[in-house]
C-alpha positions as CSV (number, residue, x, y, z in Angstrom):
1,M,30.8,-120.0,-8.8
2,D,33.6,-119.0,-6.1
3,L,34.1,-115.4,-6.7
4,P,37.7,-114.1,-4.7
5,L,36.7,-110.7,-2.9
6,A,38.3,-107.6,-4.8
7,L,38.7,-104.5,-3.7
8,T,38.6,-100.6,-5.0
9,F,40.9,-98.1,-3.1
10,D,37.1,-96.7,-1.6
11,D,36.7,-100.1,-0.2
12,V,39.6,-100.2,1.9
13,L,41.3,-97.6,4.9
14,L,44.7,-98.2,6.5
15,V,44.6,-98.6,10.2
16,P,46.5,-96.3,12.2
17,Q,49.5,-97.0,14.6
18,E,51.8,-95.5,16.6
19,S,54.5,-93.6,15.5
20,D,57.3,-91.5,16.4
21,V,58.2,-90.4,13.2
22,L,58.4,-86.9,12.5
23,P,57.1,-85.4,9.0
24,T,60.7,-83.9,8.7
25,D,62.2,-87.6,8.8
26,V,60.3,-89.3,6.3
27,H,62.4,-90.6,3.2
28,T,60.3,-91.1,-0.1
29,G,63.0,-92.4,-2.1
30,T,61.9,-95.2,-4.6
31,R,62.5,-96.9,-8.0
32,F,60.4,-97.1,-11.1
33,S,62.2,-99.6,-12.6
34,R,65.2,-102.0,-11.3
35,S,67.9,-99.2,-11.7
36,V,65.9,-95.9,-12.4
37,R,65.5,-94.3,-8.8
38,L,63.3,-91.7,-7.9
39,N,63.2,-89.4,-4.7
40,I,59.1,-89.3,-4.7
41,P,56.9,-91.7,-5.6
42,V,55.2,-90.3,-8.6
43,A,55.2,-90.6,-12.2
44,S,53.0,-88.7,-15.2
45,A,51.1,-91.0,-17.6
46,A,52.3,-91.1,-20.9
47,M,49.3,-89.4,-22.3
48,D,48.9,-86.8,-24.9
49,T,47.2,-84.2,-22.6
50,V,49.5,-85.2,-19.9
51,T,53.3,-85.5,-20.6
52,E,55.7,-84.0,-22.8
53,S,59.3,-82.4,-21.9
54,S,57.3,-79.3,-19.6
55,L,56.0,-81.6,-17.5
56,A,58.6,-84.4,-17.3
57,I,61.4,-81.6,-16.4
58,A,59.1,-80.0,-13.7
59,L,58.2,-83.4,-12.1
60,A,62.2,-84.8,-12.1
61,Q,63.0,-81.5,-10.8
62,H,60.8,-82.5,-7.8
63,G,62.2,-86.2,-7.7
64,G,59.5,-88.1,-9.9
65,I,59.5,-89.2,-13.7
66,G,57.3,-88.4,-16.4
67,V,57.4,-91.0,-19.4
68,I,56.9,-88.8,-22.4
69,H,53.8,-90.0,-24.6
70,R,54.4,-92.3,-28.2
71,N,51.3,-90.4,-29.7
72,L,54.3,-88.1,-31.6
73,S,56.5,-88.8,-34.9
74,I,60.0,-90.5,-33.5
75,A,61.4,-87.4,-34.3
76,D,59.4,-85.3,-32.2
77,Q,59.4,-87.5,-29.4
78,V,63.2,-87.9,-29.3
79,R,63.1,-83.9,-29.6
80,E,61.2,-83.8,-26.4
81,A,63.2,-86.3,-24.3
82,D,66.6,-84.4,-25.6
83,I,65.0,-81.4,-24.2
84,V,64.4,-83.1,-20.6
85,K,68.1,-84.6,-20.6
86,R,69.6,-81.3,-21.7
87,S,67.9,-79.1,-19.3
88,A,70.2,-79.7,-16.4
89,H,73.2,-81.2,-15.7
90,G,75.8,-81.3,-13.6
91,V,78.6,-81.2,-15.8
92,I,77.6,-81.6,-19.7
93,H,79.7,-84.2,-21.2
94,D,78.5,-83.9,-24.4
95,P,77.5,-79.7,-25.3
96,L,75.8,-78.8,-28.5
97,T,78.6,-76.7,-29.8
98,L,79.0,-74.4,-33.1
99,S,82.0,-74.5,-35.9
100,P,83.4,-71.1,-36.1
101,T,81.9,-71.2,-40.0
102,E,78.3,-71.5,-39.3
103,R,76.0,-68.7,-39.3
104,L,74.3,-67.2,-36.4
105,A,71.1,-68.1,-38.0
106,D,72.1,-71.4,-37.0
107,A,73.3,-70.4,-33.4
108,H,69.6,-68.6,-33.3
109,R,67.7,-71.6,-34.3
110,L,69.6,-74.3,-31.6
111,M,69.1,-71.8,-29.1
112,E,65.4,-71.7,-29.3
113,Q,64.9,-75.1,-30.3
114,H,67.0,-76.2,-26.9
115,N,66.2,-73.2,-24.7
116,I,69.9,-72.7,-24.0
117,S,71.8,-69.4,-24.1
118,G,75.1,-70.1,-25.3
119,F,77.7,-72.4,-26.9
120,P,81.3,-73.7,-27.0
121,V,82.8,-73.2,-30.5
122,V,85.3,-76.1,-31.6
123,D,87.1,-76.5,-34.7
124,G,87.1,-80.1,-34.4
125,E,87.7,-81.2,-30.8
126,R,89.9,-77.5,-30.2
127,L,88.0,-74.9,-28.0
128,V,88.3,-71.6,-30.3
129,G,85.7,-69.7,-28.6
130,I,82.6,-69.3,-27.1
131,L,79.1,-67.9,-28.6
132,T,76.6,-66.5,-25.9
133,R,73.5,-64.3,-26.2
134,R,75.5,-61.3,-25.3
135,D,77.6,-61.8,-28.3
136,L,74.8,-62.0,-30.5
137,K,73.7,-58.3,-29.4
138,F,75.9,-57.0,-31.5
139,Q,75.5,-59.2,-34.3
140,G,75.3,-58.6,-38.0
141,G,72.4,-60.6,-39.8
142,D,71.9,-64.3,-39.8
143,D,74.4,-64.9,-42.5
144,T,77.3,-63.5,-40.4
145,R,79.4,-66.4,-39.1
146,V,80.0,-67.3,-36.1
147,A,83.6,-66.6,-36.1
148,D,83.1,-63.2,-36.2
149,V,81.2,-62.5,-33.5
150,M,82.4,-65.3,-30.7
151,T,84.5,-64.5,-28.1
152,A,87.5,-65.6,-28.7
153,E,90.1,-64.2,-26.4
154,G,90.2,-64.7,-22.7
155,L,88.0,-67.8,-22.2
156,V,87.4,-68.7,-19.0
157,T,88.5,-72.2,-18.7
158,A,88.7,-75.5,-15.9
159,P,90.7,-78.9,-16.6
160,P,88.4,-82.0,-16.7
161,G,87.3,-83.1,-13.8
162,A,86.8,-79.9,-11.9
163,S,84.3,-80.3,-9.1
164,L,80.6,-78.1,-8.7
165,E,82.2,-76.3,-6.0
166,D,85.2,-75.5,-7.8
167,A,83.2,-74.3,-10.6
168,R,81.2,-71.9,-8.4
169,S,83.9,-70.2,-7.6
170,I,85.6,-69.7,-10.9
171,L,82.5,-68.7,-12.4
172,H,82.1,-66.1,-9.1
173,Q,85.5,-64.5,-9.6
174,A,85.2,-64.4,-13.3
175,K,81.6,-63.0,-13.3
176,V,80.5,-65.3,-16.1
177,E,78.0,-67.7,-16.3
178,K,79.8,-70.6,-18.3
179,L,82.8,-72.5,-17.5
180,L,84.6,-74.3,-20.5
181,L,86.2,-77.7,-19.7
182,V,89.4,-78.6,-21.3
183,D,92.0,-80.6,-21.7
184,A,95.8,-79.9,-21.6
185,A,95.7,-80.0,-25.7
186,G,92.9,-77.5,-25.7
187,N,90.3,-79.7,-27.0
188,R,86.9,-79.3,-25.4
189,E,86.1,-81.7,-22.9
190,G,82.4,-80.6,-21.5
191,L,81.1,-77.2,-19.9
192,I,79.5,-76.5,-16.5
193,T,77.0,-73.1,-16.3
194,M,75.7,-71.5,-13.4
195,R,72.4,-72.1,-14.3
196,D,73.0,-75.7,-13.4
197,I,74.5,-74.9,-10.5
198,R,71.5,-72.9,-9.1
199,L,69.1,-75.4,-10.3
200,T,71.1,-78.0,-8.3
201,E,70.8,-75.4,-5.3
202,K,66.9,-74.9,-6.1
203,F,65.9,-78.8,-6.2
204,P,68.2,-80.6,-4.1
205,H,65.7,-83.5,-4.4
206,A,65.7,-83.6,-8.2
207,A,65.5,-87.0,-9.6
208,K,68.7,-87.3,-12.0
209,D,70.9,-90.2,-13.6
210,G,74.6,-90.9,-13.3
211,D,75.4,-87.7,-15.3
212,G,73.7,-85.2,-13.2
213,C,70.7,-84.8,-16.2
214,L,67.0,-85.1,-15.2
215,V,65.5,-88.7,-15.4
216,V,63.0,-89.4,-18.0
217,G,61.2,-92.0,-19.5
218,A,59.2,-92.8,-22.9
219,A,56.7,-94.8,-24.2
220,V,56.7,-97.5,-27.0
221,G,54.6,-99.4,-29.1
222,V,54.8,-103.2,-29.5
223,L,57.4,-104.2,-31.3
224,D,58.4,-100.5,-32.5
225,Y,62.2,-101.1,-31.9
226,E,63.5,-98.5,-34.2
227,R,61.4,-95.9,-31.7
228,A,62.7,-97.5,-28.8
229,E,66.7,-97.4,-30.0
230,S,66.1,-93.8,-31.1
231,L,65.0,-92.8,-27.6
232,V,67.7,-94.8,-26.4
233,E,70.1,-92.9,-28.3
234,A,68.5,-89.2,-26.9
235,G,69.3,-90.5,-23.6
236,V,66.1,-91.8,-22.0
237,D,66.5,-93.8,-18.4
238,V,63.4,-96.3,-19.4
239,L,61.0,-97.7,-21.7
240,V,57.5,-97.9,-21.4
241,V,55.9,-100.7,-23.3
242,D,52.7,-99.2,-23.3
243,T,49.6,-101.2,-24.0
244,A,46.0,-101.4,-22.9
245,H,46.2,-105.1,-22.2
246,G,50.1,-106.2,-21.0
247,H,49.4,-110.0,-21.0
248,S,49.7,-110.6,-24.4
249,S,51.9,-112.6,-26.9
250,N,53.5,-109.4,-28.5
251,V,54.1,-107.5,-25.2
252,M,56.2,-110.4,-24.4
253,E,58.0,-110.5,-27.7
254,T,58.9,-106.7,-27.0
255,V,60.3,-107.2,-24.0
256,R,62.3,-110.1,-24.2
257,E,63.8,-108.3,-27.6
258,L,64.3,-105.0,-25.9
259,K,65.9,-106.7,-23.0
260,R,68.2,-108.8,-25.9
261,R,69.5,-105.7,-26.6
262,D,70.1,-104.6,-23.7
263,L,69.4,-100.7,-24.1
264,V,68.0,-99.6,-20.7
265,D,65.5,-100.7,-18.3
266,V,62.0,-102.1,-19.8
267,V,58.7,-101.1,-17.9
268,A,55.6,-103.2,-19.1
269,G,52.3,-102.9,-18.9
270,N,49.4,-102.7,-18.5
271,I,48.2,-105.7,-15.9
272,A,45.8,-106.8,-13.8
273,T,46.6,-110.3,-12.3
274,S,49.3,-112.3,-10.9
275,A,49.5,-114.6,-14.1
276,A,50.6,-111.9,-16.3
277,A,53.3,-110.3,-13.5
278,E,54.6,-114.0,-14.0
279,A,54.9,-113.6,-17.5
280,L,56.3,-109.9,-17.6
281,L,58.8,-111.1,-15.1
282,E,59.5,-114.3,-17.1
283,A,60.0,-111.9,-20.4
284,G,62.5,-109.8,-18.5
285,A,60.7,-106.7,-17.4
286,D,62.0,-104.2,-15.1
287,G,59.1,-102.7,-13.6
288,I,55.4,-103.7,-14.1
289,K,52.7,-101.2,-14.4
290,V,49.0,-102.5,-12.9
291,G,46.1,-100.9,-14.2
292,I,43.1,-102.3,-16.4
293,G,40.7,-99.5,-16.5
294,P,40.2,-97.1,-13.6
295,G,41.4,-94.5,-14.6
296,S,38.8,-91.6,-14.5
297,I,38.6,-91.3,-18.3
298,C,39.0,-95.3,-19.1
299,T,36.2,-96.6,-20.9
300,T,37.2,-100.5,-20.4
301,R,35.4,-101.7,-17.9
302,V,32.6,-100.3,-19.7
303,V,33.2,-101.2,-23.4
304,A,35.2,-104.2,-22.9
305,G,33.6,-105.7,-19.5
306,V,37.1,-106.4,-18.2
307,G,39.1,-105.3,-15.3
308,V,40.4,-106.1,-12.0
309,P,38.9,-103.5,-9.1
310,Q,42.5,-101.6,-8.7
311,F,43.9,-102.0,-5.1
312,S,43.4,-105.9,-5.0
313,A,45.1,-105.7,-8.6
314,V,48.2,-103.7,-7.2
315,Y,48.3,-106.0,-3.8
316,Q,47.9,-109.4,-6.1
317,V,50.7,-108.3,-8.3
318,S,53.4,-107.2,-5.8
319,Q,53.3,-109.9,-4.5
320,V,54.9,-111.6,-7.4
321,C,56.8,-109.1,-8.1
322,A,58.1,-108.7,-4.6
323,A,59.9,-112.1,-4.9
324,E,62.1,-110.9,-8.0
325,D,62.7,-107.2,-6.7
326,V,60.9,-105.9,-9.7
327,P,58.8,-102.2,-8.9
328,V,55.1,-102.0,-9.3
329,I,54.0,-99.0,-10.8
330,A,49.8,-98.5,-9.9
331,D,48.8,-96.6,-12.9
332,G,45.0,-95.3,-13.2
333,G,42.6,-94.8,-10.3
334,I,44.2,-92.0,-8.1
335,R,41.5,-89.6,-7.6
336,H,42.5,-88.2,-4.3
337,S,46.1,-88.2,-2.3
338,G,44.6,-90.8,0.0
339,D,44.4,-93.4,-3.0
340,A,48.3,-93.2,-3.7
341,V,49.0,-94.0,0.2
342,K,46.6,-97.0,-0.3
343,A,48.5,-98.1,-3.8
344,L,52.0,-97.7,-2.0
345,G,50.3,-100.0,1.1
346,A,49.1,-102.5,-1.2
347,G,52.8,-102.8,-2.9
348,A,53.2,-100.2,-5.5
349,S,56.2,-98.5,-5.4
350,T,55.1,-95.5,-7.5
351,V,51.7,-94.1,-8.7
352,M,51.0,-93.0,-12.1
353,L,49.1,-90.1,-12.5
354,G,46.9,-88.8,-15.4
355,S,44.4,-86.6,-15.2
356,L,45.4,-85.0,-12.0
357,F,48.1,-83.5,-13.8
358,A,46.5,-83.0,-17.2
359,G,45.2,-79.7,-16.7
360,V,48.4,-78.0,-14.9
361,E,50.2,-75.3,-16.8
362,E,53.2,-77.6,-17.6
363,S,50.7,-80.3,-19.6
364,P,50.6,-80.2,-23.4
365,G,46.8,-78.5,-23.6
366,E,45.0,-79.0,-26.5
367,T,46.0,-75.9,-28.3
368,F,49.6,-77.3,-28.3
369,L,51.1,-76.5,-31.9
370,Y,54.1,-78.8,-32.8
């Protein structure tokens, strides 16, 4: 039997060569999928002990991406994705709003659910006021109408298209935290907050979409189109068809159908061979996730006796994907920082981490309550 050579990360080292590049000159920008760009080559695994909104936000703020796990109801997974998308903006084109006839109980519920401090108040599309936590300090009971507490006079506004620099100047001069964008007819067109301006300055390398919101991914199972469409409506940037064995007919069918619906980029996996890569590329995958059993807590290789050493798997798949300009994600087996470097050297565009993130403050943890 002629067995090919297969290598793990521990079997290889990268040979150092002469360099005149300084650490400050290094650019770590990459892609997670065809159109989802990152500023660092790091993603968090779609595991229920690893990635929900808190970790996805923290990682995107530093230039990576979190993939929210699917061990949730559709509504709960959508809520986690929505929290990420609403956590930071340049301009909020579709802010949460209240009507004058709603009750303060509704305002408290939305503030707690979305971790925001205020809302434009609209009658139809016409802006009639703003309600903030400062207004609520002088509230009556929860049954009090929004109209009775909101600030309706002296609203600080700007026309649509105002830049962040213009917004900063207006907010500083008015000494308020929120700038309402309204058109000539007084209709609500958007919102810029001082919080978002500060976050832009604090995290200049954050990974964001075209609207200035943090990027986020979400995992879906095979043939789970209801979940996929709900997540896309919530604004996720990429769907990850998340299975233990990605070289299967159900995965191929799922990728083809999601691409036919032309929702967002679709990453699929996990695989470990060049033949599997060719099949996923033919199905239309925008990114391919590599790793059968290399994770520290994965028992696939022990229980099922299958897998390919991760360095060789990443290298073989990346050779196929490079011709189609499709990114490869190395999922699993990263125990040390040097392993990530080796994975990138083998051809991966991004490394996906699970156990290294599982114990951080932003991960869900065993006592998390839904």
